[in-house]
N, C-alpha and C positions, 0 to 999 in steps of 0.2 A: 736614543730618543726615537729616531725613525723606525728602527727595528721594533720597538715597543708599540708604536702606533699601528704598524702593519700587523703585528702579532695579535693585538686586541681586536682589530677589524676581522681578521681571519677567524678568531675564536667566536666573535659575535655572528658571523655569517654561518659558521659551523653549527652554532646553537639554533639559528633560524632554520637552517636546512633540516636538522634533526626534528625540530618542532613540526614542520610541514610534512616530513616523511612519516612521522608518527601519526599525524592526522589522516594522511592518505591511507596508511595501513589499517587504521581503525574503520575506514569506510569500505574496505574490501569484503568483509563478512565471509571469511574463508569457509566456514561450515556450510553456509547457504550455497556458495559457489560449488562446493564438493557435491552437495545433494543435487543441485541442478545438473552437474556433469553426469552423475549416475542416472538421474531421471531422463536426461536427454537421449539416452539410447533405448529407452522403453517406448513401446507404441503408445500414442496419445490416448486413445479411448479405452484400451483394455487393461490398463494398469493403474487405475485411479486409487485403489486401496493401498497398493504398494507405495505410491508416491506419498500418500498421507503418512504412512509409517516412516518413510525416509525423512520427511520434514519434521515429524515428531522426534525422531532420533537426534536431529541436529539442534533441538531445543525450542521449536515453535509449538505453540499451544493448539494442536490439531486434534479434534476428537477422533476416537477409534473408528467410527463408522463414516467419517468424511471421505469423499471421493474427489480426487484432484486429477483432472484430465490432462493437464499440461504443466510445464514448469511455471512456477510462480516467479514473477519479477517483483521483488520487494526493494523499494528504494527509500532512503531517508536522508535528510539534511544533517542529522546528528546521529552519531553512533550509539548514544546513550540509550540503553534498554531496547535495542533493536529487536532482539528475539522475544521480548516480553510484551510487545505491543499488538501482535496479531493473535486473535482468538477465533477459532473456527468450531462451530457447534456440531453436535452429532447429526448425521444424516445430510450435512451440507454437501452440495455438489458445486465444484468450482471448475468452470470451463477452461479451455486453453487460451493462451495469450492474455492472461490477467495481470494487470499492473496495480500494485497496492503501495501507496506511500504510507510509511509507518512513522511519521513524525508525531502522531498521536495514536491512542488506542483505536484499533479497528476490530469490531465484533461482528462476525458473520454468524447469525443465530442458527438454531436447530432447524433443519429441513429447508434452508434457504438455498436457492440455486442462482449462481452467477453465470450468465451466458458468456460465450467467447468475446474477447476484446473489450471487456469492461475495465474501466480505470477508476480507481478510488484514490482521491488525493485528500490528505488531511493537513498539509502544510498551510500555514497562514502567515501573514505579515501585518505589521502595523502600518496604517496609512499615515504618511507625514505630509508636510507641505507639498504643494504641487510639484516643486522641483525635485522632490525625493521619491515621488511615486514611480512605480514601474508598471508596465503593461504586461500582463500574463495572458497568453492565448488560451481560449477556452478549448476544452476537449469534447469529444463526442457525447459523453454523458458525464455529468458531475454531480456528486452528492457532497455538499459542503460540510465542513467540520461541525460537529454537534447536532447534526440533523438525524432524526430517527425516521426510518421508513417502516410504517406499520405492517403487521402480519397480513399476508395475503395481498399486498399491494403490488402494482406493476408500474415501473418507471419507463416511459417511452424513450426510444432512441433520440438523442439530441437534447433531452431535458436537462435543465440545470436546477437541481433541487436546493432551494435556499432556506426552506423551513420544514417543520415536521409534516409528515404525510400520515393521515389517519389510516387505520386498518381497512382493508378491502377497498382500496381506492385505485383509480387509474389516473396518473398525472402525466402531463406533457407540457412542453413549451419552455420558454426562457423568459422569466423565471417559471418554474413548473407550477401548474395549477391543477387542482382536482377537476377533471372533466366529467367523471362519472363514478358512481359507486359500483363495486363489483359484487356479484353474488358468490356464494359457496366459499367463504373464507376458510372454513375448517375442513375442506374437502380433502 
C-alpha cells in the first residue's frame, strides 16, 4: 500500500516535471538562438543584408531588401506561431538593440526605419478586480497593441502611443498626442 502511494506520487511528479521541461524547451527558440549566435560575430552596421538573410533562413518573414543592423531580441509569452508573427517589409531598416514581443502579429512596413533601442510590446492582459491587477513598468517608448502609426509619422522618445496616429504626424507625450503635422510625407 505504502509502496503504491509513493510510486503514484513519483509518477505524478515525473509527469509534472516533463510538462514543465517541455514548456521551457518550447520557449528556447533554437533556430533564433542559432541565427543570433552567427550574427553576433558580424560587425553591427556593415552586415545588415546578411542578417536579414539569416533571419529569413530560420523562418522569419523578412523581405529581401530589409537591412538589420544588430541582433533581434524576439520574446513571447507563448511559443505558438513564434516565427509567423513578425513581418518586415521591403526596404525596412532595423537598428541595433531592438526588442520585439511577438505575442501578436507585428508588421514593420516597407521603408520603415526603427532607430536603436526601440522596444515593441504586443502582450496584453485582462484587468480583473483590484486585487488581481498587476503593475507593469512603462518602457522608454511604447506602441500599444492594435495601434497603427501612419506613413511618414514620427513618435518622440518617451511617447506612449495608445491610439492610431495619422499619416505625416509628430506625436509626443504620455499618452501620445499629435503636436504638429509634418510636411513631405512621400519624400
